[in-house]
Structure formats: structure tokens, C-alpha cells
N, C-alpha and C positions, 0 to 999 in steps of 0.2 A: 757442805763444803769440806774439801780436803783440809785436815788440820794444819798441814805444812803450808798450804796456800794461805790460810788465814794468818799464820805467823809471819810469812813473807810479806803479806800486804800490811800487817801491823808494823813491821819493821820499816817499810817504805814510808808510812805515815810518820813514824818517829824520826827517821832520817831527814825527811823533806819538809816537815811541818804542815803537810797537806791535811785536809779534813778527812779524806777517805780515798780508797782505791776502788775504781769501777772497771768493768770490762765491757767490750762490745765487739762482736765478731763482724768484720767487714763483709763477709759473705752472706750470713743469714740474719744478722742483727741481734742474735742472742746475747744476753748479758751473763750467761753461765760460763762462757769461754771467750777467747779472743784477747787482743792486745790490752794490757792494763793502762789505765789513764788515772791521773791524780785529780781529785776534786779540790779546788782551792789552791792550786799551784800550776804554774806554766811549765814546770819541769817535765821532762819525758822520762819514762821508766821502762825497765825490762826485768823479767823474773825467769829463772830457770830452776828446774828440779832434777835431782838424780839421787837414787837411793833414799836415804833419810835426811838429806840436806837440800838447802835452797841457796840460790845466789840472787842478789838484787843489785841493780845499777840504776843511777839517776844522773841526768845531765840537762843542760840548757838546749841541746840539740839532740837529734836522734841517737839513741843508744840501744845496743843489743847485748845480751849476755847469754851464754850457753854453758852448760855443765853436763858432763857425762861421767859415768863410772869408767875408770881407766881400762877395765877389761871388757867394756861394751863392744859389741860387734857393729862396726860402722857400715854404711852402705858400700856396695861394691865400688872399688876404685879409690876409696878414702881411708886414711888412718883416723884414729879418734881425734887427734888434734885438728886435722883438716875438717872433720865433721863438725866440731864445735865452732870452728871459724865460720863455716858456711851458715850454720844455724844462727850465730850471733849477727852476722851481716844481714841475713834474712829478716831477723827481728828488727834490726835498726832500720831496714828499708821499709818496714811496715807490712810486708806481705807474708812474713814467716817463710816457710819452705815451700809454700804452694806454687810459687812462680819461678823456682830455680830454673835456669840461672838468670833470667831476665830481670828479676827484682833485686839482685844483689848490687848495692851501691859500691862501685869500685873505688871511690875516693875516700872512704872512711878508713881511718887507721884501726888496726887490730893489735891486741896484745894477749899473750898467753897469761893466764892467771896463776899466781902462786897459791897452790892448794895442797891439802893433805894428799899423800901419795896415792890414795885410792881413787882420786878424781882428776879429770882434765877439764879445763875450761878456757873460754876466750871471751874477751870484752871487745866490742866493736863500737867505735864512735869516741867522742870526747866527753867521757863521763866526768862528773864532778866527784863521784864516789861510787864504790861498790862494796858489797859485804857478803860474806858467807855466813849462813845461819845453820849451825850444827845441831841446835836443839831449841824447842819452844821456850825453854827457860832463859835463853840468851836475851830475847826481846824483853821479857819482864825485868830482868836484871838491869838492862840498859835504861829502860823507862824509869826505874827506881833511882838510878844514878842521876839522870837528868833532872828528876824532881828535886833531889837533894841539892843540886847545883843552882836551882832557881829560887 
């Protein structure tokens, strides 16, 4: 497993109190890829990766988050902001980008994320929270802080 993916999934467990994160592809049934789901929680989640960072989001209803490097080359006809918006909406809709534009839920709110200058990102849906993970040490530090608080 990609180390950043493991860190992002561990951060979702910390933030939501879930037992673990699993995946399942709706097309092929594989658990190696696909939309993430929480075990032990009814919250819905989304994960995005760009460069050496990840972004996670969680909520009581569908959420999607996307993150790209600011200098990434988007698909023809889009700028990077528009691209992250479509990706986030596709994730919130459950189909990712496979069924654009049919799968994009038009009624979900979107917001541009406040990120370091090298990144552009969008959150779709009514998230309870989201977080940028800039290094694996960030999760370990937060887990230690939570343990001290309890």
C-alpha cells in the first residue's frame, strides 16, 4: 500500500473514531482501489492525493474532496480549479470521474480549499470536517495529543 494512503486512512480513523477504512471498487469489486468506506461509522469519507500531500474529508452525507498541484495540466477546456471541482463532485456522487457529466450531483455545494500555494483543491458536499496531511508525522503527533487529552 502507498505510504501516503496508509497515513490518510489512519488520519480518517483518528478524526472519525472509526475502526478502519476499507475500499471497494463498484466496477470490479476489488478492495485494492475504489471509494473509501469507514468500518464502525456511518460517516461518509473522501481522500485525495497530489504530490506528497493528501486531503481527507468526512461528513454525514456524501462528500468529495480533490487536490491537485497548482501547476498541473488539467483536461482540455478546464482550469485546475474547475478540474478539482468536477473531481470532488464526482467523488461525492459516488462514481468518481467515470460517468462525467451524468454522475455529477448538481445540488451539492462546493468550496475552494485554503491550501499552501503549490496546491489547489475543492470540497463538495456538507462536510463535518476536512484536513490536509503534509507528512506522515502529522498523524502520529495528533494521535499522541489525543491520547494525552483522554
